[in-house]
GUTI-327521 format. One record per residue (C-alpha): x, y, z. Coordinates in pm, 1 decimal. Last residue first. Example, Ala and Ser with C-alpha at 12.3 -4.5 7.8 and 13.67 -1.06 7.14 Angstrom:
<torfis>
+----------+----------+----------+
|       px |       py |       pz |
+----------+----------+----------+
|   1367.0 |   -106.0 |    714.0 |
|   1230.0 |   -450.0 |    780.0 |
+----------+----------+----------+
</torfis>
This chain:
<torfis>
+----------+----------+----------+
|       px |       py |       pz |
+----------+----------+----------+
|     50.4 |  -1709.7 |  -1831.6 |
|    370.3 |  -1909.2 |  -1932.7 |
|    486.5 |  -1628.0 |  -2180.7 |
|    459.9 |  -1365.8 |  -1899.6 |
|    653.1 |  -1574.7 |  -1659.0 |
|    936.4 |  -1594.2 |  -1907.9 |
|    915.0 |  -1222.7 |  -1991.6 |
|    930.1 |  -1126.8 |  -1617.5 |
|    609.2 |  -1030.1 |  -1452.1 |
|    564.6 |   -787.7 |  -1166.2 |
|    222.7 |   -734.7 |  -1001.6 |
|    163.1 |   -378.5 |   -836.7 |
|    -91.3 |   -275.2 |   -588.5 |
|   -119.5 |     83.8 |   -496.3 |
|   -350.0 |    270.9 |   -239.9 |
|   -372.0 |    650.6 |   -180.7 |
|   -313.2 |    821.4 |   -526.1 |
|   -473.7 |   1161.5 |   -521.3 |
|   -168.9 |   1359.0 |   -573.2 |
|    122.6 |   1159.3 |   -725.0 |
|    407.7 |   1191.0 |   -481.8 |
|    535.9 |    839.1 |   -471.2 |
|    443.0 |    643.9 |   -788.3 |
|    807.5 |    562.7 |   -875.5 |
|    862.6 |    419.3 |   -522.4 |
|    582.9 |    167.2 |   -578.0 |
|    755.8 |     44.2 |   -866.8 |
|   1086.7 |    -17.2 |   -688.6 |
|    890.1 |   -177.4 |   -393.4 |
|    750.0 |   -431.9 |   -661.0 |
|   1112.2 |   -572.9 |   -695.0 |
|   1273.4 |   -491.6 |  -1029.3 |
|   1205.6 |   -696.3 |  -1361.8 |
|   1475.4 |   -742.7 |  -1618.8 |
|   1271.3 |   -832.7 |  -1942.7 |
|    977.5 |   -638.6 |  -1789.2 |
|    589.4 |   -692.4 |  -1758.7 |
|    399.5 |   -470.8 |  -1511.3 |
|     44.3 |   -565.1 |  -1385.7 |
|   -117.2 |   -270.0 |  -1234.1 |
|   -373.3 |   -201.6 |   -964.8 |
|   -443.1 |    175.4 |   -873.8 |
|   -657.5 |    312.1 |   -583.5 |
|   -776.3 |    687.1 |   -563.3 |
|   -837.5 |    902.1 |   -257.6 |
|   -957.3 |   1274.9 |   -313.6 |
|  -1296.0 |   1195.1 |   -139.1 |
|  -1316.3 |    813.8 |   -125.9 |
|  -1198.6 |    500.5 |   -285.4 |
|  -1192.3 |    614.6 |   -645.7 |
|  -1078.2 |    386.0 |   -923.7 |
|   -766.5 |    321.9 |  -1133.7 |
|   -705.8 |    -10.5 |  -1329.4 |
|   -394.0 |   -107.2 |  -1526.1 |
|   -309.8 |   -426.5 |  -1719.2 |
|    -21.6 |   -486.1 |  -1943.4 |
|    211.7 |   -199.0 |  -1833.3 |
|    520.2 |   -256.6 |  -2028.7 |
|    878.7 |   -194.1 |  -1893.3 |
|   1114.7 |     11.6 |  -2073.4 |
|   1275.9 |    212.5 |  -1781.5 |
|    971.6 |    471.1 |  -1745.5 |
|    702.3 |    227.1 |  -1798.6 |
|    567.7 |    247.3 |  -1436.5 |
|    610.8 |    628.7 |  -1437.2 |
|    427.7 |    656.0 |  -1783.8 |
|    140.5 |    425.0 |  -1675.9 |
|     79.1 |    620.4 |  -1346.9 |
|     87.4 |    948.5 |  -1542.3 |
|   -162.0 |    817.2 |  -1797.4 |
|   -405.7 |    691.0 |  -1526.7 |
|   -382.6 |   1031.0 |  -1335.7 |
|   -455.7 |   1198.3 |  -1652.9 |
|   -753.6 |    966.1 |  -1735.8 |
|   -901.7 |   1062.3 |  -1393.7 |
|  -1194.1 |    908.6 |  -1226.2 |
|  -1208.0 |    578.0 |  -1415.7 |
|  -1552.4 |    429.5 |  -1351.2 |
|  -1588.3 |    224.5 |  -1024.3 |
|  -1969.7 |    201.2 |  -1050.7 |
|  -2015.1 |    382.9 |   -723.6 |
|  -1767.7 |    659.9 |   -853.9 |
|  -1946.5 |    721.0 |  -1190.6 |
|  -2292.0 |    680.5 |  -1026.7 |
|  -2220.7 |    969.8 |   -785.4 |
|  -2127.9 |   1213.6 |  -1044.9 |
|  -2393.8 |   1121.0 |  -1298.8 |
|  -2677.5 |   1121.3 |  -1039.1 |
|  -2546.4 |   1451.2 |   -900.2 |
|  -2568.2 |   1616.0 |  -1251.0 |
|  -2911.7 |   1471.0 |  -1321.0 |
|  -3039.8 |   1613.2 |   -990.1 |
|  -2919.5 |   1956.6 |  -1064.1 |
|  -3093.3 |   1967.7 |  -1387.1 |
|  -3415.3 |   1844.1 |  -1224.1 |
|  -3398.0 |   2102.8 |   -968.6 |
|  -3356.0 |   2375.6 |  -1236.2 |
|  -3653.0 |   2242.2 |  -1424.2 |
|  -3871.6 |   2249.9 |  -1117.6 |
|  -3767.2 |   2598.7 |  -1049.7 |
|  -3873.3 |   2705.6 |  -1390.5 |
|  -4210.0 |   2529.5 |  -1324.2 |
|  -4263.6 |   2718.2 |   -994.0 |
|  -4181.3 |   3038.9 |  -1153.8 |
|  -4443.5 |   2958.6 |  -1414.7 |
|  -4689.8 |   2884.9 |  -1129.6 |
|  -4628.1 |   3246.4 |   -988.5 |
|  -4602.8 |   3418.5 |  -1319.0 |
|  -4967.4 |   3302.7 |  -1432.7 |
|  -5126.2 |   3572.9 |  -1212.4 |
|  -4944.7 |   3834.7 |  -1415.9 |
|  -5106.7 |   4154.3 |  -1231.7 |
|  -4797.7 |   4364.9 |  -1300.5 |
|  -4703.4 |   4453.1 |   -963.2 |
|  -4823.9 |   4180.2 |   -745.5 |
|  -4808.4 |   3893.8 |   -980.7 |
|  -4463.2 |   3999.0 |  -1122.3 |
|  -4350.5 |   4039.6 |   -757.9 |
|  -4460.5 |   3694.4 |   -669.6 |
|  -4287.8 |   3545.0 |   -968.6 |
|  -3966.3 |   3716.9 |   -909.9 |
|  -3958.8 |   3618.7 |   -531.4 |
|  -4036.6 |   3266.7 |   -626.2 |
|  -3765.1 |   3265.8 |   -906.6 |
|  -3504.5 |   3393.8 |   -656.1 |
|  -3602.4 |   3120.3 |   -409.8 |
|  -3572.4 |   2858.8 |   -688.1 |
|  -3220.5 |   2992.3 |   -745.4 |
|  -3147.8 |   2968.2 |   -385.9 |
|  -3286.9 |   2613.2 |   -370.7 |
|  -3052.2 |   2507.7 |   -644.6 |
|  -2762.5 |   2653.5 |   -429.9 |
|  -2891.2 |   2463.7 |   -147.2 |
|  -2903.0 |   2125.8 |   -330.2 |
|  -2562.3 |   2198.8 |   -476.7 |
|  -2411.7 |   2269.0 |   -128.9 |
|  -2546.8 |   1929.8 |    -10.3 |
|  -2425.5 |   1750.2 |   -311.0 |
|  -2067.9 |   1909.3 |   -274.3 |
|  -2064.5 |   1804.8 |     95.8 |
|  -2122.7 |   1447.1 |      2.6 |
|  -1926.9 |   1470.2 |   -317.3 |
|  -1606.6 |   1535.3 |   -127.5 |
|  -1363.5 |   1616.4 |   -394.9 |
|  -1388.3 |   1989.8 |   -322.0 |
|  -1345.6 |   1933.1 |     37.2 |
|   -954.2 |   1993.7 |     46.3 |
|  -1012.2 |   2348.3 |   -102.8 |
|  -1312.7 |   2404.0 |    103.6 |
|  -1670.8 |   2331.4 |      6.2 |
|  -1918.5 |   2604.3 |     80.3 |
|  -2154.7 |   2468.3 |    335.3 |
|  -2192.7 |   2787.0 |    547.9 |
|  -2216.7 |   3006.1 |    247.5 |
|  -2499.0 |   2805.4 |     89.2 |
|  -2666.9 |   2804.6 |    430.5 |
|  -2666.3 |   3177.0 |    450.6 |
|  -2792.1 |   3202.8 |     88.3 |
|  -3088.4 |   2967.5 |    192.8 |
|  -3165.7 |   3185.4 |    507.0 |
|  -3176.9 |   3501.6 |    278.1 |
|  -3397.8 |   3322.5 |     22.2 |
|  -3637.9 |   3211.5 |    300.0 |
|  -3665.9 |   3571.5 |    415.8 |
|  -3749.4 |   3676.1 |     53.4 |
|  -4016.8 |   3417.0 |     28.5 |
|  -4168.2 |   3514.4 |    361.7 |
|  -4165.4 |   3890.8 |    281.1 |
|  -4334.2 |   3802.2 |    -62.6 |
|  -4618.0 |   3579.2 |     75.7 |
|  -4777.0 |   3832.6 |    299.6 |
|  -4832.2 |   4110.1 |     25.4 |
|  -4873.1 |   3863.3 |   -252.0 |
|  -5183.9 |   3690.4 |    -95.9 |
|  -5253.2 |   3456.7 |   -394.9 |
|  -5577.4 |   3382.0 |   -541.5 |
|  -5585.7 |   3050.0 |   -702.2 |
|  -5509.0 |   2959.8 |  -1065.9 |
|  -5645.8 |   2642.2 |  -1223.5 |
|  -5453.6 |   2594.6 |  -1548.3 |
|  -5142.8 |   2737.4 |  -1410.8 |
|  -5207.5 |   2584.0 |  -1074.6 |
|  -5226.9 |   2238.1 |  -1215.0 |
|  -4908.7 |   2289.3 |  -1410.2 |
|  -4734.3 |   2405.0 |  -1096.6 |
|  -4835.7 |   2111.0 |   -897.9 |
|  -4712.8 |   1868.2 |  -1152.7 |
|  -4377.5 |   2063.6 |  -1189.3 |
|  -4327.9 |   2074.2 |   -808.6 |
|  -4391.9 |   1691.8 |   -789.9 |
|  -4146.0 |   1621.2 |  -1063.0 |
|  -3885.8 |   1824.2 |   -938.2 |
|  -3920.0 |   1659.7 |   -602.4 |
|  -3876.4 |   1316.0 |   -749.5 |
|  -3540.2 |   1438.7 |   -909.4 |
|  -3418.8 |   1562.7 |   -571.9 |
|  -3506.4 |   1229.2 |   -407.0 |
|  -3288.2 |   1062.0 |   -675.1 |
|  -3005.9 |   1303.6 |   -623.5 |
|  -3018.8 |   1247.4 |   -248.7 |
|  -2984.6 |    865.3 |   -296.6 |
|  -2691.6 |    913.4 |   -521.3 |
|  -2516.5 |   1165.1 |   -268.6 |
|  -2572.0 |    923.4 |      9.9 |
|  -2402.8 |    644.2 |   -185.9 |
|  -2128.4 |    888.4 |   -259.5 |
|  -2093.1 |    974.6 |    110.3 |
|  -2062.2 |    598.1 |    190.4 |
|  -1762.8 |    561.0 |    -45.9 |
|  -1495.3 |    647.0 |    183.9 |
|  -1576.6 |    377.7 |    422.1 |
|  -1272.9 |    175.0 |    394.7 |
|  -1138.0 |    -36.7 |    113.0 |
|  -1207.9 |   -388.9 |    243.4 |
|  -1489.1 |   -265.7 |    452.7 |
|  -1580.7 |   -544.3 |    685.2 |
|  -1250.6 |   -492.1 |    871.7 |
|  -1425.6 |   -183.1 |   1048.9 |
|  -1162.7 |    102.2 |   1126.4 |
|  -1375.4 |    378.4 |    951.3 |
|  -1710.7 |    240.6 |   1096.7 |
|  -1808.8 |    530.7 |   1317.4 |
|  -1653.3 |    783.7 |   1077.4 |
|  -1844.0 |    645.6 |    772.8 |
|  -2164.8 |    622.6 |    975.3 |
|  -2137.4 |    982.2 |   1104.2 |
|  -2051.1 |   1135.3 |    765.1 |
|  -2334.4 |    924.0 |    611.9 |
|  -2577.8 |   1057.4 |    866.6 |
|  -2490.6 |   1409.0 |    799.6 |
|  -2539.5 |   1346.5 |    423.7 |
|  -2888.7 |   1191.0 |    497.2 |
|  -2986.2 |   1467.6 |    723.7 |
|  -2887.6 |   1717.7 |    453.3 |
|  -3075.8 |   1548.0 |    181.2 |
|  -3384.0 |   1504.0 |    380.9 |
|  -3378.6 |   1868.8 |    483.2 |
|  -3297.0 |   1959.0 |    121.0 |
|  -3595.7 |   1777.8 |    -14.8 |
|  -3809.0 |   1970.2 |    238.3 |
|  -3642.0 |   2286.5 |    113.7 |
|  -3764.8 |   2196.9 |   -227.3 |
|  -4122.3 |   2149.8 |    -83.5 |
|  -4087.8 |   2496.7 |     76.2 |
|  -3959.1 |   2665.0 |   -256.4 |
|  -4245.1 |   2508.4 |   -433.6 |
|  -4494.9 |   2630.2 |   -164.1 |
|  -4359.0 |   2984.8 |   -201.9 |
|  -4389.1 |   2952.9 |   -587.3 |
|  -4738.3 |   2800.5 |   -547.0 |
|  -4859.4 |   3085.1 |   -329.2 |
|  -5191.6 |   3023.3 |   -155.1 |
|  -5115.2 |   3270.8 |    138.8 |
|  -5197.8 |   3004.0 |    405.3 |
|  -5056.2 |   2706.6 |    222.9 |
|  -4750.7 |   2890.6 |    103.0 |
|  -4679.9 |   3049.3 |    444.1 |
|  -4703.7 |   2719.5 |    618.1 |
|  -4471.7 |   2543.4 |    364.4 |
|  -4229.2 |   2839.6 |    398.4 |
|  -4205.0 |   2877.5 |    776.6 |
|  -4182.3 |   2511.0 |    843.5 |
|  -3907.3 |   2457.0 |    579.5 |
|  -3711.5 |   2758.7 |    720.7 |
|  -3707.1 |   2584.2 |   1065.7 |
|  -3589.0 |   2256.7 |    914.5 |
|  -3336.8 |   2428.3 |    702.3 |
|  -3167.6 |   2582.8 |    996.4 |
|  -3142.2 |   2248.0 |   1170.4 |
|  -2993.6 |   2086.0 |    863.3 |
|  -2737.5 |   2366.8 |    827.9 |
|  -2591.2 |   2294.7 |   1173.2 |
|  -2578.6 |   1908.4 |   1113.7 |
|  -2402.5 |   1969.4 |    761.6 |
|  -2149.3 |   2210.2 |    938.0 |
|  -2052.8 |   1962.9 |   1200.6 |
|  -2028.4 |   1664.2 |    923.4 |
|  -1806.5 |   1890.8 |    702.6 |
|  -1569.4 |   1958.8 |    986.0 |
|  -1530.8 |   1607.8 |   1087.3 |
|  -1467.4 |   1490.5 |    716.8 |
|  -1242.6 |   1773.3 |    621.7 |
|   -953.7 |   1584.3 |    469.1 |
|  -1192.8 |   1335.8 |    307.1 |
|  -1214.7 |    976.1 |    431.0 |
|  -1001.4 |    694.4 |    303.0 |
|  -1086.3 |    466.4 |    584.8 |
|   -778.7 |    245.8 |    517.4 |
|   -537.0 |    377.4 |    794.4 |
|   -841.9 |    352.3 |   1046.7 |
|   -633.7 |    170.4 |   1307.3 |
|   -459.6 |    491.9 |   1404.9 |
|   -786.8 |    646.8 |   1528.5 |
|   -771.2 |   1019.8 |   1507.2 |
|   -957.9 |   1056.6 |   1176.6 |
|   -791.7 |    933.6 |    850.7 |
|   -708.8 |   1261.6 |    703.8 |
|   -337.0 |   1179.4 |    660.0 |
|   -379.8 |    965.6 |    347.7 |
|   -634.0 |   1185.4 |    179.9 |
|   -486.7 |   1539.0 |    157.5 |
|   -129.4 |   1379.0 |    225.5 |
|   -153.7 |   1196.2 |   -112.6 |
|    110.8 |    927.8 |   -156.9 |
|    -16.7 |    637.0 |     72.7 |
|    144.3 |    342.7 |    -98.0 |
|    -17.6 |     10.0 |     -0.8 |
+----------+----------+----------+
</torfis>
């Protein structure tokens, strides 16, 4: 095992047994921030949904429903951090618990997609069967919800080390989408109040649904790529191959996949006329950012011909 990326390898919590947990560099900090924002979003959700029902605003209700999805997503993300930390040293996880966050991100993306559908259906119904909206009461609540969302977006902004952490990135993306929906909600309410465009409120809901769906698709693609062990970096793969073949060797098989935020594993079979010990090939890969676990099999020409 070659731990070459300090961003990943030295962020294994405080337990020396968790050397293969492959958790992100800001795991504990991200967990705390996620719980804090979850509580804030729960309070905002209650206010928005109640206001939307009382004032008959679809845009406000849509913002509230979207916030409900965020509450579920944030709670799932926080639970994933806690679960990964709790089982970091468990031998049941052959390559650590770094992928738990990606599993949570995939689940959250699916919930986000369902939310987009629900918002779109309700908005279409309101478009053809408009209801009277109490603009004067709905606008301040929508604006307040937008301010709270922007605060949460700022609180969950990924750090430089945390940019590889899909769990925190997904939570941040959820809230960023909600901020955009909030802007649309305020715009729809203003158009209805100032210009008399009663259709603007449900149209704002439809636009918000489209944004939510777009973010959901992006999250599904990112999470699925890691869960299915797709090659996360052709550039890193090419660099690994180049270093292993630096003295005329031939890499006959090479696999690279993600173990956790910013942590990748590589398995390679190297064929050489004059093979060196595996440790020599490990040494060639020292210093590669993001490469945290390496397995190298070395074959001589005679051995290769017999395989």
